[in-house]
C-alpha positions as CSV (number, residue, x, y, z in Angstrom):
1,X,-8.0,-12.1,-38.2
2,X,-6.4,-9.5,-40.4
3,X,-2.9,-8.0,-39.8
4,X,-4.5,-4.7,-38.8
5,X,-6.9,-6.3,-36.3
6,X,-4.0,-8.3,-34.9
7,X,-2.0,-5.1,-34.4
8,X,-5.0,-3.4,-32.7
9,X,-5.9,-6.3,-30.4
10,X,-2.5,-7.6,-29.3
11,X,0.5,-5.5,-30.2
12,X,-0.9,-2.2,-29.1
13,X,-2.0,-3.4,-25.7
14,X,1.4,-5.1,-25.2
15,X,3.2,-1.9,-26.1
16,X,1.0,0.1,-23.8
17,X,1.6,-2.3,-20.9
18,X,5.4,-2.2,-21.6
19,X,5.3,1.6,-21.4
20,X,3.5,1.5,-18.1
21,X,6.0,-0.9,-16.7
22,X,8.9,1.2,-17.9
23,X,7.4,4.2,-16.3
24,X,7.0,2.4,-13.0
25,X,10.6,1.1,-13.1
26,X,11.8,4.7,-13.6
27,X,9.7,5.7,-10.6
28,X,11.4,3.0,-8.5
29,X,14.8,4.5,-9.3
30,X,13.7,7.9,-7.9
31,X,11.4,6.3,-5.3
32,X,9.2,9.4,-4.4
33,X,8.4,9.8,-0.8
34,X,4.8,10.6,0.1
35,X,2.9,8.8,2.7
36,X,4.1,5.7,4.6
37,X,7.5,5.1,3.0
38,X,9.2,6.3,6.2
39,X,7.3,3.7,8.2
40,X,8.5,0.9,5.9
41,X,12.1,2.2,6.0
42,X,12.0,2.4,9.8
43,X,10.7,-1.2,9.8
44,X,13.8,-2.3,7.9
45,X,16.0,-0.3,10.1
46,X,14.8,-2.2,13.2
47,X,15.1,-5.6,11.5
48,X,18.6,-5.0,10.1
49,X,19.8,-4.3,13.7
50,X,17.8,-7.1,15.5
51,X,16.1,-9.6,13.3
52,X,14.5,-11.6,16.1
53,X,13.5,-8.8,18.5
54,X,13.2,-5.6,16.6
55,X,10.8,-3.8,18.9
56,X,8.5,-1.0,17.9
57,X,9.6,0.5,14.5
58,X,8.8,4.1,15.5
59,X,9.4,4.7,19.2
60,X,11.7,3.2,21.8
61,X,9.4,0.5,23.1
62,X,9.4,-3.3,23.1
63,X,6.1,-3.9,21.3
64,X,5.1,-6.1,18.4
65,X,4.1,-4.6,15.1
66,X,2.1,-5.8,12.0
67,X,4.8,-4.2,9.8
68,X,7.0,-7.2,10.7
69,X,5.7,-9.5,8.0
70,X,6.9,-12.5,5.9
71,X,8.0,-9.8,3.4
72,X,9.7,-7.2,5.5
73,X,11.6,-9.7,7.6
74,X,13.5,-11.1,4.6
75,X,14.1,-7.5,3.4
76,X,15.5,-6.6,6.8
77,X,17.8,-9.6,6.8
78,X,19.0,-8.6,3.3
79,X,19.8,-5.1,4.6
80,X,21.7,-6.5,7.5
81,X,23.8,-9.0,5.6
82,X,24.6,-6.7,2.6
83,X,25.0,-3.4,4.3
84,X,22.7,-1.8,1.7
85,X,20.8,1.3,2.8
86,X,17.2,0.6,3.7
87,X,16.1,2.7,0.6
88,X,18.2,0.5,-1.7
89,X,16.6,-2.5,-0.2
90,X,13.2,-0.9,-0.6
91,X,14.0,-0.4,-4.3
92,X,14.9,-4.0,-4.6
93,X,11.7,-5.0,-2.9
94,X,9.7,-2.7,-5.2
95,X,11.1,-4.4,-8.3
96,X,10.3,-7.9,-6.9
97,X,6.8,-6.8,-5.9
98,X,6.2,-5.3,-9.3
99,X,7.3,-8.4,-11.0
100,X,5.1,-10.6,-8.8
101,X,2.1,-8.3,-9.5
102,X,2.6,-8.3,-13.3
103,X,3.1,-12.0,-13.4
104,X,0.1,-12.6,-11.2
105,X,-2.2,-10.4,-13.3
106,X,-0.9,-12.2,-16.4
107,X,-1.6,-15.6,-15.0
108,X,-5.0,-14.8,-13.6
109,X,-6.1,-13.1,-16.9
110,X,-5.2,-16.4,-18.7
111,X,-7.7,-18.2,-16.5
112,X,-10.4,-15.8,-17.7
113,X,-9.4,-16.0,-21.4
114,X,-6.9,-17.6,-23.6
115,X,-6.7,-14.6,-25.9
116,X,-3.2,-13.1,-25.9
117,X,-4.6,-9.6,-25.8
118,X,-6.3,-10.1,-22.5
119,X,-3.3,-10.0,-20.1
120,X,-1.9,-6.7,-21.3
121,X,-5.4,-5.2,-21.5
122,X,-6.0,-6.3,-18.0
123,X,-2.8,-4.6,-16.8
124,X,-3.7,-1.4,-18.5
125,X,-7.3,-1.5,-17.2
126,X,-6.1,-2.1,-13.6
127,X,-3.8,1.0,-13.6
128,X,-5.7,3.4,-15.8
129,X,-9.5,2.8,-15.4
130,X,-10.1,4.9,-12.3
131,X,-11.1,8.5,-12.5
132,X,-9.8,11.9,-13.4
133,X,-8.9,13.0,-9.8
134,X,-5.6,11.6,-8.6
135,X,-6.0,9.4,-5.6
136,X,-3.3,7.4,-3.8
137,X,-3.7,4.8,-1.1
138,X,-1.9,1.6,-0.4
139,X,-3.7,-1.4,-1.8
140,X,-5.1,0.6,-4.7
141,X,-3.7,-0.1,-8.2
142,X,-4.2,3.2,-9.9
143,X,-1.1,4.3,-11.7
144,X,-0.6,7.4,-9.5
145,X,-1.2,5.3,-6.3
146,X,1.0,2.5,-7.5
147,X,3.8,5.0,-8.3
148,X,3.8,6.2,-4.7
149,X,3.3,2.8,-3.0
150,X,5.3,0.6,-5.2
151,X,7.8,-0.1,-2.4
152,X,4.9,-0.8,0.1
153,X,4.1,-4.4,1.2
154,X,0.6,-3.9,-0.2
155,X,1.9,-4.2,-3.8
156,X,3.4,-7.7,-3.1
157,X,0.2,-8.7,-1.2
158,X,-2.0,-7.8,-4.2
159,X,0.4,-9.5,-6.6
160,X,0.2,-12.7,-4.5
161,X,-3.6,-12.3,-4.4
162,X,-3.7,-12.7,-8.2
163,X,-1.6,-15.9,-7.9
164,X,-3.9,-17.2,-5.2
165,X,-6.9,-16.7,-7.4
166,X,-5.1,-18.5,-10.2
167,X,-4.1,-21.5,-8.1
168,X,-7.6,-21.7,-6.6
169,X,-9.1,-21.7,-10.1
170,X,-6.9,-24.7,-11.1
171,X,-6.7,-26.5,-7.7
172,X,-7.4,-30.2,-7.7
173,X,-5.6,-32.3,-5.1
174,X,-5.1,-31.8,-1.4
175,X,-1.6,-30.4,-1.9
176,X,-2.8,-27.5,-4.0
177,X,-5.6,-26.6,-1.6
178,X,-3.2,-26.7,1.4
179,X,-0.7,-24.6,-0.5
180,X,-3.5,-22.0,-1.2
181,X,-4.2,-21.9,2.5
182,X,-0.6,-21.1,3.3
183,X,-0.5,-18.4,0.6
184,X,-3.7,-16.9,1.9
185,X,-2.2,-16.6,5.4
186,X,1.0,-15.0,4.0
187,X,-1.0,-12.4,2.1
188,X,-2.9,-11.5,5.3
189,X,0.3,-11.2,7.3
190,X,2.0,-9.0,4.6
191,X,-0.9,-6.6,4.3
192,X,-4.2,-7.1,6.2
193,X,-6.4,-5.0,4.0
194,X,-5.1,-6.5,0.8
195,X,-5.6,-9.9,2.5
196,X,-9.3,-9.1,2.9
197,X,-9.5,-8.3,-0.8
198,X,-7.7,-11.5,-1.6
199,X,-10.2,-13.4,0.6
200,X,-13.2,-12.0,-1.2
201,X,-11.7,-12.9,-4.5
202,X,-10.9,-16.4,-3.3
203,X,-14.5,-16.8,-2.0
204,X,-15.8,-15.8,-5.4
205,X,-13.7,-18.4,-7.0
206,X,-15.0,-21.1,-4.7
207,X,-18.6,-20.1,-4.9
208,X,-18.4,-19.9,-8.7
209,X,-16.9,-23.3,-9.1
210,X,-19.0,-25.7,-11.1
211,X,-18.2,-28.8,-9.2
212,X,-17.9,-27.7,-5.6
213,X,-19.1,-30.9,-3.9
214,X,-18.3,-32.2,-0.5
215,X,-14.8,-33.2,-1.5
216,X,-13.9,-29.7,-2.6
217,X,-15.4,-28.1,0.5
218,X,-13.4,-30.5,2.6
219,X,-10.3,-29.3,0.9
220,X,-11.3,-25.7,1.3
221,X,-11.7,-26.3,5.1
222,X,-8.3,-28.1,5.2
223,X,-6.6,-25.2,3.4
224,X,-8.3,-22.6,5.7
225,X,-7.3,-24.6,8.8
226,X,-3.7,-24.7,7.7
227,X,-3.8,-21.0,6.9
228,X,-5.2,-20.1,10.3
229,X,-2.4,-22.2,11.9
230,X,0.2,-20.2,10.0
231,X,-1.4,-17.0,11.2
232,X,-1.4,-18.3,14.7
233,X,2.3,-19.2,14.9
234,X,3.7,-16.1,13.2
235,X,6.0,-14.8,15.9
236,X,6.2,-11.1,15.2
237,X,2.7,-10.0,16.0
238,X,-0.8,-11.4,16.8
239,X,-2.9,-10.8,13.8
240,X,-6.1,-11.9,15.7
241,X,-5.6,-9.0,18.1
242,X,-6.0,-6.6,15.2
243,X,-9.7,-7.4,14.9
244,X,-10.2,-5.0,17.8
245,X,-8.4,-2.1,16.0
246,X,-11.0,-1.4,13.4
247,X,-12.9,1.3,15.3
248,X,-9.7,3.2,16.0
249,X,-8.9,3.3,12.3
250,X,-12.3,4.5,11.1
251,X,-11.6,8.3,11.1
252,X,-8.4,7.9,9.1
253,X,-10.3,6.1,6.4
254,X,-13.3,8.4,6.2
255,X,-12.0,10.0,3.0
256,X,-12.3,6.7,1.2
257,X,-16.0,7.4,0.9
258,X,-15.6,10.9,-0.5
259,X,-15.4,12.1,-4.1
260,X,-16.3,8.6,-5.4
261,X,-17.5,9.9,-8.8
262,X,-14.3,11.9,-9.5
263,X,-12.0,9.1,-8.4
264,X,-13.7,6.1,-10.0
265,X,-16.1,7.0,-12.8
266,X,-14.1,5.3,-15.5
267,X,-14.7,2.0,-13.7
268,X,-18.3,2.2,-15.0
269,X,-17.0,0.9,-18.3
270,X,-16.1,-2.3,-16.4
271,X,-19.4,-2.4,-14.6
272,X,-21.1,-2.4,-18.0
273,X,-19.0,-5.4,-19.0
274,X,-19.9,-7.1,-15.7
275,X,-23.6,-6.7,-16.6
276,X,-22.9,-8.5,-19.9
277,X,-21.1,-11.3,-18.1
278,X,-23.9,-11.6,-15.5
279,X,-26.5,-12.1,-18.3
280,X,-24.4,-14.9,-19.7
281,X,-23.6,-16.6,-16.4
282,X,-25.2,-15.9,-13.0
283,X,-22.2,-17.5,-11.3
284,X,-19.6,-15.6,-13.2
285,X,-16.5,-15.3,-10.9
286,X,-15.9,-11.6,-11.6
287,X,-19.6,-10.8,-11.0
288,X,-19.5,-12.6,-7.7
289,X,-16.2,-10.9,-6.7
290,X,-17.7,-7.5,-7.5
291,X,-20.9,-8.2,-5.6
292,X,-19.0,-9.3,-2.5
293,X,-16.7,-6.3,-2.6
294,X,-19.6,-3.9,-3.1
295,X,-21.6,-5.5,-0.3
296,X,-18.8,-5.0,2.2
297,X,-18.0,-1.4,1.0
298,X,-21.7,-0.5,1.2
299,X,-22.0,-2.0,4.7
300,X,-19.1,0.2,5.8
301,X,-20.9,3.3,4.4
302,X,-24.2,2.4,6.2
303,X,-22.6,1.5,9.5
304,X,-20.0,4.2,9.6
305,X,-17.1,1.7,9.7
306,X,-15.0,3.8,7.3
307,X,-12.0,1.4,7.5
308,X,-14.1,-1.1,5.5
309,X,-13.6,1.3,2.6
310,X,-10.2,-0.4,2.1
311,X,-12.1,-3.2,0.5
312,X,-12.9,-1.0,-2.5
313,X,-10.2,-2.7,-4.7
314,X,-12.5,-5.8,-4.5
315,X,-15.1,-3.7,-6.3
316,X,-12.8,-2.1,-8.8
317,X,-10.6,-5.0,-9.8
318,X,-13.3,-7.4,-11.1
319,X,-14.9,-4.5,-13.2
320,X,-11.5,-3.6,-14.7
321,X,-10.8,-7.3,-15.5
322,X,-14.2,-7.8,-17.0
323,X,-13.9,-5.0,-19.7
324,X,-10.4,-6.3,-20.5
325,X,-11.7,-9.8,-21.1
326,X,-14.7,-8.5,-23.1
327,X,-12.5,-6.5,-25.5
328,X,-9.9,-9.2,-25.8
329,X,-12.4,-11.9,-26.3
330,X,-14.9,-10.3,-28.7
331,X,-12.8,-7.6,-30.4
332,X,-16.0,-5.7,-31.0
333,X,-15.3,-2.2,-32.2
334,X,-17.8,-0.6,-29.9
335,X,-16.2,-2.2,-26.8
336,X,-12.7,-1.6,-28.0
337,X,-13.5,2.1,-28.8
338,X,-15.0,2.7,-25.5
339,X,-12.2,1.1,-23.6
340,X,-9.6,2.9,-25.7
341,X,-11.2,6.3,-25.0
342,X,-11.5,5.5,-21.3
343,X,-7.8,4.5,-21.1
344,X,-6.7,7.7,-22.8
345,X,-8.8,9.7,-20.3
346,X,-7.3,7.6,-17.5
347,X,-3.8,8.5,-18.7
348,X,-4.6,12.2,-18.6
349,X,-6.1,11.9,-15.1
350,X,-2.9,10.4,-13.8
351,X,-0.3,12.1,-16.1
352,X,1.3,13.7,-13.1
353,X,3.0,10.4,-12.5
354,X,5.5,11.3,-15.2
355,X,7.0,13.8,-12.7
356,X,7.9,11.0,-10.3
357,X,10.0,9.4,-13.1
358,X,11.7,12.4,-14.7
359,X,11.2,15.3,-12.2
360,X,9.1,18.5,-12.5
361,X,11.8,20.4,-14.5
362,X,11.5,17.9,-17.4
363,X,7.7,18.4,-17.7
364,X,5.8,20.9,-19.9
365,X,3.9,23.5,-18.0
366,X,0.5,21.9,-18.4
367,X,1.8,18.6,-17.0
368,X,3.9,20.2,-14.3
369,X,0.6,21.6,-12.9
370,X,-0.6,18.1,-12.3
371,X,2.6,17.0,-10.6
372,X,2.6,16.4,-6.8
373,X,5.9,17.3,-5.2
374,X,7.3,14.5,-3.0
375,X,8.4,15.0,0.6
376,X,12.0,15.6,1.5
377,X,13.6,13.1,3.9
378,X,15.5,13.9,7.1
379,X,18.9,12.5,6.1
380,X,20.3,15.9,6.9
381,X,20.1,15.1,10.6
382,X,22.1,11.8,10.4
383,X,25.6,13.3,10.9
384,X,24.5,14.1,14.5
385,X,21.6,11.9,15.3
386,X,22.6,8.3,15.7
387,X,20.7,5.0,15.4
388,X,18.3,4.6,18.4
389,X,18.5,8.3,19.5
390,X,15.2,9.7,20.6
391,X,14.0,12.8,18.8
392,X,11.2,15.1,20.0
393,X,9.2,16.1,16.9
394,X,5.6,17.0,15.8
395,X,3.5,14.6,13.8
396,X,4.7,15.3,10.3
397,X,8.5,14.9,10.9
398,X,7.6,11.9,13.1
399,X,6.5,10.2,10.0
400,X,9.9,10.6,8.4
401,X,12.6,10.7,11.1
402,X,12.4,7.0,12.1
403,X,13.5,6.1,8.5
404,X,17.0,7.4,9.5
405,X,17.2,4.9,12.4
406,X,16.2,7.4,15.2
407,X,13.1,7.1,17.3
408,X,10.5,9.7,18.0
409,X,8.6,10.3,21.3
410,X,5.2,9.7,19.7
411,X,4.6,7.6,16.6
412,X,3.7,9.4,13.4
413,X,1.0,6.8,12.7
414,X,-1.6,5.2,14.9
415,X,-0.1,2.1,16.6
416,X,-2.6,-0.4,18.0
417,X,0.0,-2.3,20.0
418,X,1.5,0.8,21.8
419,X,-0.4,1.0,25.1
420,X,0.9,4.4,26.0
421,X,0.4,6.1,22.7
422,X,-2.1,8.6,24.1
423,X,0.4,9.6,26.9
424,X,3.2,10.0,24.3
425,X,1.0,12.2,22.0
426,X,0.0,14.3,25.0
427,X,3.7,14.7,26.0
428,X,4.5,16.0,22.5
429,X,1.6,18.4,22.6
430,X,2.7,19.8,26.0
431,X,6.3,20.1,24.9
432,X,5.5,22.3,22.0
433,X,2.5,24.2,23.5
434,X,4.1,25.7,26.6
435,X,5.7,29.1,26.4
436,X,9.4,29.8,26.5
437,X,9.3,31.5,29.9
438,X,8.4,30.6,33.4
439,X,7.8,26.9,34.0
440,X,8.2,25.9,30.4
441,X,11.8,24.9,30.8
442,X,11.1,22.6,33.7
443,X,8.1,21.0,31.9
444,X,10.3,20.3,28.8
445,X,13.2,19.0,30.9
446,X,10.9,16.5,32.6
447,X,9.5,15.2,29.3
448,X,13.0,14.9,27.9
449,X,14.1,12.8,30.9
450,X,11.0,10.6,30.8
451,X,11.5,9.6,27.2
452,X,15.3,9.9,26.9
453,X,15.1,12.8,24.4
454,X,18.5,13.8,23.0
455,X,17.3,15.9,20.0
456,X,14.5,18.2,19.0
457,X,13.3,19.0,15.5
458,X,11.0,22.0,15.0
459,X,10.5,25.1,13.0
460,X,9.0,28.5,13.6
461,X,9.0,29.9,17.2
462,X,7.9,26.7,18.9
463,X,11.1,26.2,21.0
464,X,13.1,29.2,20.0
465,X,14.8,30.8,23.0
466,X,14.8,27.7,25.2
467,X,18.1,27.7,27.0
468,X,18.0,24.0,27.4
469,X,18.3,23.5,23.6
470,X,21.2,24.4,21.3
471,X,20.8,24.9,17.5
472,X,22.9,22.2,15.7
473,X,21.7,22.6,12.1
474,X,19.1,24.3,9.9
475,X,17.5,22.0,7.3
476,X,15.1,22.3,4.4
477,X,11.7,23.9,4.8
478,X,12.7,25.9,7.9
479,X,13.2,22.9,10.1
480,X,15.9,23.1,12.8
481,X,17.7,20.4,14.7
482,X,18.4,21.2,18.3
483,X,20.5,19.3,20.8
484,X,19.2,18.8,24.3
485,X,21.7,20.4,26.7
486,X,19.6,21.4,29.7
């Protein structure tokens, strides 16, 4: 290998991977808030106040929650013993999760190839080979998505998934297989959808094994049995009860089946690499992984179970890894050139991420146009609203207010374990839909008494003029904090 080829095949991918990691670390410092960050902050708020019986993270109700996982419980304990704010703890968790993910990708890439260029190429492919339309969802490793979800449990779960596949590839004795079973259960408890992706990858490893005789299958069964036992004894929620929640989540996930070309067309480079691998080996682990993921994703499309679209990383990840291995192994100029161009296009498609690290004001105009402004939190209400106070608010602020430690009347997110969710949503709708004259005051006072409402957050004319409410403070975006006095 010449010095120039060594630079191209190893040093450049390593430098690119380092730049990506630096960017993500800078993002962690700012921790942009779009999506579910308020839910995870609320989860830590409950755990820091009562580690054993935290109750519902969003509303004042004693219910279990799948957000109380083997990852959030230690983070909640850390927040409690250190006194750190939940957002400081989320930043710490994000750094740990990012390290676990990078280490896991590095380890698993080494099971696919011993070439030193493959791990950094794998990392670059995983975050950049998507499409030219920005798309963010927990459990998806695109750079834009990862920047917004880096503090979510899904990042840790996917990182652990790469470690699971690595250990399964190298597992020999009973101890290794039983350990894999425990790790599999932990991933499912941390993030159920990423756990399904991890399960499909694990199944591909086992099916693709060359010497999967009776002894191996017995150890697989033993590992699965131990994993199921761990799932069964987890005290914070019943994961098996979630099997009945799929239909209720379908409409939320319908968008996962839209704009597929714009969001994923760069993955076709990896699909071409998978075809090459399939021609060499019909039992190639990445080909099997891709086929299993595609089968489940397509089944969701045909059946209308849109929540099955969350398995899409099981389609994307093996394709991305395949092209990284192909370039790192062969060094062929055609493959390297195609991947290089695709990575550059992928960078442009997700360049708005720079704004999450440095802010819009530091971006040139052409880049600022691709920047998505984060949400503003509700810390401005905390001088008045105390921990555990109940706030009446519409859906959007209900996604952010619990991060301060307060509760809302209705959850900002669908909650499978909350039996009276429908009644709570209806109460919020009635509260803000009635007029400000006639019987409106009595209707509102009744709802306030029923749910223990002490504060109201709204904007516009929704509750303006209600004598039972007093303006306390006006916040950003026209939102107003009212105290209940009637």
